[in-house]
MARZA-782316 format. One line per field, with one value per residue (C-alpha): residue number from 1; residue in three letters; y, x negated, z. Coordinates in steps of 0.25 Angstrom, whole numbers, plus 5000, padded with zeros to 4 digits. Last residue first. Layout:
REM MARZA-782316
num = (NUM, ...)
residu = (ALA, ...)
yy = (Y, ...)
xx = (X, ...)
zz = (Z, ...)
This chain:
REM MARZA-782316
num = (415, 414, 413, 412, 411, 410, 409, 408, 407, 406, 405, 404, 403, 402, 401, 400, 399, 398, 397, 396, 395, 394, 393, 392, 391, 390, 389, 388, 387, 386, 385, 384, 383, 382, 381, 380, 379, 378, 377, 376, 375, 374, 373, 372, 371, 370, 369, 368, 367, 366, 365, 364, 363, 362, 361, 360, 359, 358, 357, 356, 355, 354, 353, 352, 351, 350, 349, 348, 347, 346, 345, 344, 343, 342, 341, 340, 339, 338, 337, 336, 335, 334, 333, 332, 331, 330, 329, 328, 327, 326, 325, 324, 323, 322, 321, 320, 319, 318, 317, 316, 315, 314, 313, 312, 311, 310, 309, 308, 307, 306, 305, 304, 303, 302, 301, 300, 299, 298, 297, 296, 295, 294, 293, 292, 291, 290, 289, 288, 287, 286, 285, 284, 283, 282, 281, 280, 279, 278, 277, 276, 275, 274, 273, 272, 271, 270, 269, 268, 267, 266, 265, 264, 263, 262, 261, 260, 259, 258, 257, 256, 255, 254, 253, 252, 251, 250, 249, 248, 247, 246, 245, 244, 243, 242, 241, 240, 239, 238, 237, 236, 235, 234, 233, 232, 231, 230, 229, 228, 227, 226, 225, 224, 223, 222, 221, 220, 219, 218, 217, 216, 215, 214, 213, 212, 211, 210, 209, 208, 207, 206, 205, 204, 203, 202, 201, 200, 199, 198, 197, 196, 195, 194, 193, 192, 191, 190, 189, 188, 187, 186, 185, 184, 183, 182, 181, 180, 179, 178, 177, 176, 175, 174, 173, 172, 171, 170, 169, 168, 167, 166, 165, 164, 163, 162, 161, 160, 159, 158, 157, 156, 155, 154, 153, 152, 151, 150, 149, 148, 147, 146, 145, 144, 143, 142, 141, 140, 139, 138, 137, 136, 135, 134, 133, 132, 131, 130, 129, 128, 127, 126, 125, 124, 123, 122, 121, 120, 119, 118, 117, 116, 115, 114, 113, 112, 111, 110, 109, 108, 107, 106, 105, 104, 103, 102, 101, 100, 99, 98, 97, 96, 95, 94, 93, 92, 91, 90, 89, 88, 87, 86, 85, 84, 83, 82, 81, 80, 79, 78, 77, 76, 75, 74, 73, 72, 71, 70, 69, 68, 67, 66, 65, 64, 63, 62, 61, 60, 59, 58, 57, 56, 55, 54, 53, 52, 51, 50, 49, 48, 47, 46, 45, 44, 43, 42, 41, 40, 39, 38, 37, 36, 35, 34, 33, 32, 31, 30, 29, 28, 27, 26, 25, 24, 23, 22, 21, 20, 19, 18, 17, 16, 15, 14, 13, 12, 11, 10, 9, 8, 7, 6, 5, 4, 3, 2, 1)
residu = (UNK, UNK, UNK, UNK, UNK, UNK, UNK, UNK, UNK, UNK, UNK, UNK, UNK, UNK, UNK, UNK, UNK, UNK, UNK, UNK, UNK, UNK, UNK, UNK, UNK, UNK, UNK, UNK, UNK, UNK, UNK, UNK, UNK, UNK, UNK, UNK, UNK, UNK, UNK, UNK, UNK, UNK, UNK, UNK, UNK, UNK, UNK, UNK, UNK, UNK, UNK, UNK, UNK, UNK, UNK, UNK, UNK, UNK, UNK, UNK, UNK, UNK, UNK, UNK, UNK, UNK, UNK, UNK, UNK, UNK, UNK, UNK, UNK, UNK, UNK, UNK, UNK, UNK, UNK, UNK, UNK, UNK, UNK, UNK, UNK, UNK, UNK, UNK, UNK, UNK, UNK, UNK, UNK, UNK, UNK, UNK, UNK, UNK, UNK, UNK, UNK, UNK, UNK, UNK, UNK, UNK, UNK, UNK, UNK, UNK, UNK, UNK, UNK, UNK, UNK, UNK, UNK, UNK, UNK, UNK, UNK, UNK, UNK, UNK, UNK, UNK, UNK, UNK, UNK, UNK, UNK, UNK, UNK, UNK, UNK, UNK, UNK, UNK, UNK, UNK, UNK, UNK, UNK, UNK, UNK, UNK, UNK, UNK, UNK, UNK, UNK, UNK, UNK, UNK, UNK, UNK, UNK, UNK, UNK, UNK, UNK, UNK, UNK, UNK, UNK, UNK, UNK, UNK, UNK, UNK, UNK, UNK, UNK, UNK, UNK, UNK, UNK, UNK, UNK, UNK, UNK, UNK, UNK, UNK, UNK, UNK, UNK, UNK, UNK, UNK, UNK, UNK, UNK, UNK, UNK, UNK, UNK, UNK, UNK, UNK, UNK, UNK, UNK, UNK, UNK, UNK, UNK, UNK, UNK, UNK, UNK, UNK, UNK, UNK, UNK, UNK, UNK, UNK, UNK, UNK, UNK, UNK, UNK, UNK, UNK, UNK, UNK, UNK, UNK, UNK, UNK, UNK, UNK, UNK, UNK, UNK, UNK, UNK, UNK, UNK, UNK, UNK, UNK, UNK, UNK, UNK, UNK, UNK, UNK, UNK, UNK, UNK, UNK, UNK, UNK, UNK, UNK, UNK, UNK, UNK, UNK, UNK, UNK, UNK, UNK, UNK, UNK, UNK, UNK, UNK, UNK, UNK, UNK, UNK, UNK, UNK, UNK, UNK, UNK, UNK, UNK, UNK, UNK, UNK, UNK, UNK, UNK, UNK, UNK, UNK, UNK, UNK, UNK, UNK, UNK, UNK, UNK, UNK, UNK, UNK, UNK, UNK, UNK, UNK, UNK, UNK, UNK, UNK, UNK, UNK, UNK, UNK, UNK, UNK, UNK, UNK, UNK, UNK, UNK, UNK, UNK, UNK, UNK, UNK, UNK, UNK, UNK, UNK, UNK, UNK, UNK, UNK, UNK, UNK, UNK, UNK, UNK, UNK, UNK, UNK, UNK, UNK, UNK, UNK, UNK, UNK, UNK, UNK, UNK, UNK, UNK, UNK, UNK, UNK, UNK, UNK, UNK, UNK, UNK, UNK, UNK, UNK, UNK, UNK, UNK, UNK, UNK, UNK, UNK, UNK, UNK, UNK, UNK, UNK, UNK, UNK, UNK, UNK, UNK, UNK, UNK, UNK, UNK, UNK, UNK, UNK, UNK, UNK, UNK, UNK, UNK, UNK, UNK, UNK, UNK, UNK, UNK, UNK, UNK, UNK, UNK, UNK, UNK, UNK, UNK, UNK, UNK, UNK, UNK, UNK, UNK, UNK, UNK, UNK, UNK)
yy = (5407, 5421, 5420, 5426, 5420, 5407, 5406, 5411, 5400, 5389, 5393, 5393, 5380, 5374, 5378, 5363, 5360, 5369, 5362, 5348, 5352, 5356, 5343, 5335, 5342, 5340, 5325, 5323, 5328, 5319, 5307, 5312, 5311, 5324, 5330, 5343, 5342, 5350, 5361, 5362, 5363, 5375, 5383, 5379, 5385, 5398, 5397, 5397, 5410, 5417, 5412, 5416, 5430, 5429, 5424, 5436, 5446, 5439, 5441, 5456, 5458, 5450, 5459, 5450, 5449, 5443, 5429, 5429, 5433, 5422, 5412, 5418, 5415, 5401, 5399, 5405, 5396, 5384, 5388, 5389, 5376, 5369, 5376, 5389, 5391, 5405, 5417, 5427, 5434, 5420, 5416, 5429, 5427, 5413, 5418, 5429, 5420, 5425, 5437, 5434, 5448, 5459, 5454, 5443, 5451, 5463, 5454, 5449, 5463, 5468, 5456, 5447, 5435, 5435, 5426, 5415, 5417, 5416, 5404, 5397, 5401, 5395, 5382, 5380, 5368, 5357, 5347, 5333, 5325, 5317, 5302, 5296, 5286, 5280, 5284, 5276, 5274, 5274, 5281, 5291, 5294, 5299, 5312, 5312, 5319, 5329, 5327, 5334, 5347, 5355, 5368, 5377, 5370, 5374, 5389, 5392, 5389, 5403, 5406, 5393, 5394, 5408, 5403, 5392, 5402, 5411, 5399, 5393, 5407, 5412, 5399, 5398, 5412, 5409, 5396, 5398, 5399, 5394, 5383, 5377, 5373, 5359, 5357, 5344, 5330, 5325, 5312, 5301, 5305, 5300, 5307, 5313, 5313, 5326, 5329, 5337, 5346, 5357, 5365, 5354, 5356, 5371, 5369, 5360, 5369, 5381, 5374, 5370, 5384, 5392, 5391, 5402, 5403, 5401, 5412, 5422, 5422, 5420, 5417, 5402, 5402, 5388, 5388, 5384, 5377, 5374, 5369, 5360, 5354, 5351, 5344, 5336, 5330, 5337, 5330, 5337, 5338, 5352, 5348, 5360, 5352, 5341, 5332, 5334, 5330, 5335, 5344, 5354, 5367, 5361, 5351, 5362, 5371, 5361, 5356, 5370, 5377, 5370, 5357, 5362, 5374, 5365, 5356, 5350, 5350, 5336, 5331, 5326, 5313, 5318, 5318, 5325, 5331, 5324, 5331, 5325, 5313, 5301, 5307, 5317, 5306, 5297, 5309, 5313, 5298, 5296, 5310, 5306, 5291, 5296, 5300, 5314, 5316, 5328, 5337, 5352, 5352, 5351, 5341, 5344, 5334, 5337, 5326, 5323, 5333, 5341, 5349, 5362, 5358, 5353, 5366, 5375, 5366, 5367, 5383, 5383, 5374, 5383, 5396, 5390, 5387, 5401, 5413, 5413, 5409, 5408, 5394, 5390, 5377, 5364, 5352, 5337, 5326, 5329, 5334, 5320, 5316, 5314, 5325, 5334, 5334, 5344, 5354, 5352, 5355, 5367, 5373, 5370, 5375, 5387, 5400, 5393, 5400, 5394, 5381, 5372, 5359, 5351, 5335, 5327, 5315, 5305, 5292, 5283, 5284, 5279, 5290, 5300, 5295, 5295, 5309, 5315, 5308, 5314, 5328, 5329, 5324, 5335, 5346, 5344, 5352, 5362, 5367, 5382, 5383, 5372, 5368, 5353, 5349, 5335, 5332, 5319, 5315, 5323, 5323, 5332, 5344, 5340, 5346, 5359, 5359, 5362, 5375, 5383, 5381, 5373, 5381, 5387, 5401, 5404, 5403, 5407, 5397, 5390, 5396)
xx = (4636, 4631, 4621, 4607, 4598, 4604, 4601, 4587, 4584, 4590, 4583, 4570, 4572, 4576, 4563, 4558, 4571, 4566, 4552, 4559, 4569, 4558, 4550, 4562, 4561, 4546, 4548, 4559, 4550, 4539, 4548, 4552, 4538, 4532, 4531, 4539, 4541, 4529, 4529, 4544, 4544, 4534, 4543, 4555, 4549, 4546, 4560, 4565, 4557, 4565, 4578, 4574, 4573, 4587, 4592, 4586, 4591, 4605, 4604, 4601, 4614, 4622, 4618, 4616, 4601, 4595, 4601, 4597, 4582, 4582, 4587, 4576, 4566, 4570, 4571, 4557, 4550, 4556, 4552, 4537, 4538, 4542, 4531, 4531, 4521, 4515, 4520, 4511, 4522, 4527, 4514, 4512, 4526, 4522, 4509, 4516, 4528, 4541, 4549, 4560, 4567, 4557, 4546, 4554, 4566, 4558, 4551, 4565, 4570, 4556, 4552, 4543, 4553, 4550, 4539, 4549, 4558, 4545, 4541, 4555, 4554, 4540, 4545, 4556, 4565, 4570, 4579, 4576, 4589, 4595, 4595, 4610, 4613, 4627, 4634, 4635, 4648, 4643, 4631, 4637, 4626, 4627, 4619, 4605, 4602, 4591, 4587, 4593, 4600, 4611, 4615, 4610, 4618, 4632, 4631, 4623, 4635, 4637, 4622, 4617, 4629, 4624, 4610, 4617, 4626, 4615, 4606, 4617, 4621, 4607, 4602, 4614, 4612, 4597, 4599, 4598, 4583, 4573, 4583, 4584, 4599, 4606, 4619, 4622, 4616, 4617, 4611, 4617, 4629, 4624, 4635, 4629, 4638, 4639, 4636, 4648, 4647, 4655, 4642, 4638, 4651, 4649, 4635, 4639, 4650, 4641, 4630, 4639, 4646, 4633, 4635, 4646, 4657, 4648, 4639, 4650, 4645, 4654, 4666, 4666, 4666, 4673, 4686, 4698, 4694, 4680, 4685, 4696, 4687, 4677, 4688, 4693, 4680, 4671, 4663, 4652, 4646, 4639, 4625, 4623, 4620, 4613, 4603, 4610, 4600, 4607, 4600, 4611, 4602, 4589, 4596, 4605, 4593, 4584, 4596, 4601, 4588, 4576, 4583, 4597, 4593, 4583, 4595, 4588, 4573, 4570, 4582, 4594, 4599, 4611, 4616, 4629, 4636, 4648, 4656, 4666, 4657, 4665, 4677, 4667, 4657, 4668, 4673, 4659, 4655, 4668, 4666, 4652, 4655, 4663, 4650, 4644, 4631, 4634, 4639, 4643, 4656, 4651, 4659, 4665, 4673, 4685, 4690, 4703, 4711, 4722, 4726, 4723, 4710, 4706, 4711, 4703, 4690, 4692, 4693, 4680, 4673, 4677, 4673, 4660, 4657, 4656, 4665, 4673, 4687, 4694, 4689, 4700, 4707, 4706, 4713, 4711, 4719, 4734, 4731, 4724, 4710, 4710, 4720, 4714, 4701, 4707, 4710, 4695, 4690, 4699, 4694, 4679, 4679, 4670, 4673, 4675, 4684, 4676, 4683, 4688, 4690, 4699, 4699, 4710, 4711, 4720, 4714, 4704, 4689, 4689, 4698, 4690, 4677, 4684, 4689, 4676, 4669, 4680, 4679, 4664, 4663, 4674, 4666, 4653, 4654, 4664, 4656, 4660, 4663, 4667, 4669, 4674, 4683, 4686, 4698, 4700, 4712, 4722, 4737, 4739, 4741, 4739, 4752, 4748, 4736, 4744, 4750, 4737, 4738, 4727, 4717, 4718, 4723, 4720, 4731, 4725, 4720, 4725, 4739)
zz = (5525, 5520, 5509, 5507, 5518, 5517, 5502, 5504, 5515, 5506, 5494, 5502, 5509, 5495, 5489, 5488, 5481, 5470, 5469, 5470, 5458, 5449, 5452, 5448, 5435, 5433, 5438, 5427, 5416, 5421, 5420, 5406, 5401, 5398, 5384, 5386, 5401, 5406, 5395, 5395, 5410, 5410, 5400, 5408, 5420, 5412, 5407, 5421, 5424, 5412, 5418, 5432, 5427, 5421, 5434, 5442, 5431, 5433, 5448, 5445, 5437, 5448, 5460, 5472, 5472, 5484, 5481, 5466, 5471, 5480, 5469, 5459, 5470, 5472, 5456, 5455, 5466, 5460, 5446, 5451, 5458, 5445, 5438, 5430, 5419, 5418, 5411, 5418, 5425, 5429, 5435, 5442, 5449, 5453, 5459, 5467, 5472, 5466, 5472, 5462, 5463, 5461, 5452, 5444, 5444, 5438, 5428, 5423, 5420, 5414, 5405, 5413, 5413, 5398, 5401, 5403, 5391, 5383, 5389, 5387, 5372, 5371, 5378, 5368, 5371, 5362, 5369, 5367, 5365, 5376, 5375, 5374, 5385, 5384, 5397, 5409, 5416, 5426, 5433, 5443, 5452, 5467, 5468, 5474, 5487, 5490, 5505, 5517, 5520, 5514, 5522, 5511, 5501, 5507, 5513, 5500, 5491, 5485, 5486, 5479, 5470, 5466, 5462, 5454, 5447, 5443, 5439, 5430, 5424, 5422, 5416, 5407, 5401, 5399, 5393, 5378, 5373, 5383, 5389, 5375, 5375, 5376, 5368, 5375, 5377, 5391, 5393, 5402, 5411, 5424, 5433, 5446, 5458, 5465, 5480, 5484, 5497, 5492, 5489, 5479, 5471, 5470, 5467, 5455, 5451, 5451, 5444, 5432, 5432, 5430, 5415, 5416, 5426, 5438, 5432, 5435, 5450, 5462, 5453, 5453, 5468, 5470, 5477, 5468, 5455, 5459, 5472, 5466, 5456, 5467, 5475, 5463, 5458, 5448, 5437, 5430, 5416, 5414, 5419, 5429, 5442, 5433, 5441, 5455, 5466, 5478, 5488, 5487, 5486, 5480, 5471, 5465, 5464, 5456, 5448, 5443, 5440, 5434, 5429, 5427, 5419, 5411, 5408, 5395, 5393, 5398, 5390, 5399, 5405, 5413, 5427, 5428, 5440, 5447, 5458, 5468, 5471, 5467, 5459, 5452, 5449, 5443, 5434, 5429, 5426, 5418, 5411, 5406, 5402, 5390, 5384, 5383, 5375, 5366, 5377, 5372, 5380, 5394, 5402, 5416, 5423, 5433, 5442, 5450, 5442, 5449, 5437, 5444, 5449, 5435, 5429, 5439, 5437, 5422, 5423, 5432, 5422, 5410, 5417, 5420, 5406, 5402, 5396, 5409, 5414, 5401, 5397, 5387, 5388, 5379, 5383, 5381, 5387, 5385, 5371, 5368, 5366, 5351, 5347, 5358, 5350, 5340, 5352, 5356, 5342, 5341, 5354, 5351, 5337, 5339, 5347, 5360, 5371, 5382, 5382, 5394, 5387, 5396, 5396, 5403, 5412, 5418, 5423, 5416, 5415, 5401, 5397, 5404, 5397, 5383, 5385, 5389, 5377, 5368, 5374, 5374, 5359, 5355, 5363, 5355, 5342, 5346, 5358, 5357, 5372, 5381, 5395, 5395, 5407, 5410, 5419, 5427, 5435, 5426, 5429, 5441, 5431, 5417, 5411, 5417, 5408, 5396, 5402, 5399, 5384, 5378, 5370, 5356, 5360, 5374, 5385, 5398, 5408, 5421, 5420)
């Protein structure tokens, strides 16, 4: 039995009928996304039908308390009860449990590809699953490449992407984008061998970066699917992203340790992923995201609260001038943030106790808000070319620290 019986969801035995009969499987992790999930399902189904071959869609739902479950069951009337299933995520209370369960099911069914789609998408078109499947077949793993607002994806732009480029020397634009395509060997590895339980963050919002770094550690260079704009339920980083920042950064740091024997051996120049360009989605301009610089600044200066100040003083071991700048609430440059994220990683390596690691990540969250405060001032009225250059500069400044990241990792892990 792949999952227990839960009222309102499909019976576990139902999926037995699909064994060895599904080439392409789409999994949609969901929780309380009743307003958007029908749109995602209909577009996924249309794309899979155009692609051809045998396919199914599974919604892996985190025991929603809204109408998500009943709406998906109603949509079955249009899609087909043999094409659309809804099953409960009983592995974890977060997105990662849904993705792990989807990988286990895809592996059990013998699917050729597994595509993940977020359930809050407002800009998905039928072209998305086609590109993601084609990239998975061609490269083994597809990551998305979106057009996004300058204030969207701030965890990506200041943490996940710079550290992923730094470690594996491949310029992946969206390592935690949410929309991915997985080939058969990666599905099998995630289902049977991947270290999901090395940290609990992997089963929460840290799952996307965990899967990306797992793929990279296996020697896969992903294709990038050019999906156009991503419009979804975006959040103001100064108000609602603390938990996500901690889970993503914690999972990422752990992946750098877990797979240290792989990435520390990589040499050479930064590579560009192969691009999947067709079929091309209709362009939808992304809406401007409203941010609150003052809120970010208040989060930043609260790093001087007692618990975070102790971490700042005793664990991060920042250069003296940078420490003085932070204590005074000064603006944080791209190079300052590269120093901070390196020293945060060092502190994480040196501190195996979970509760202290959480404190380190909380402190980094406040400092990240300081970097965002400076970025908001730089990017608010700047031409898009200068915004892109600011984000590329952040990547370059982190990559410039690669030797130190590598040295610290080798020092603290056993190969």
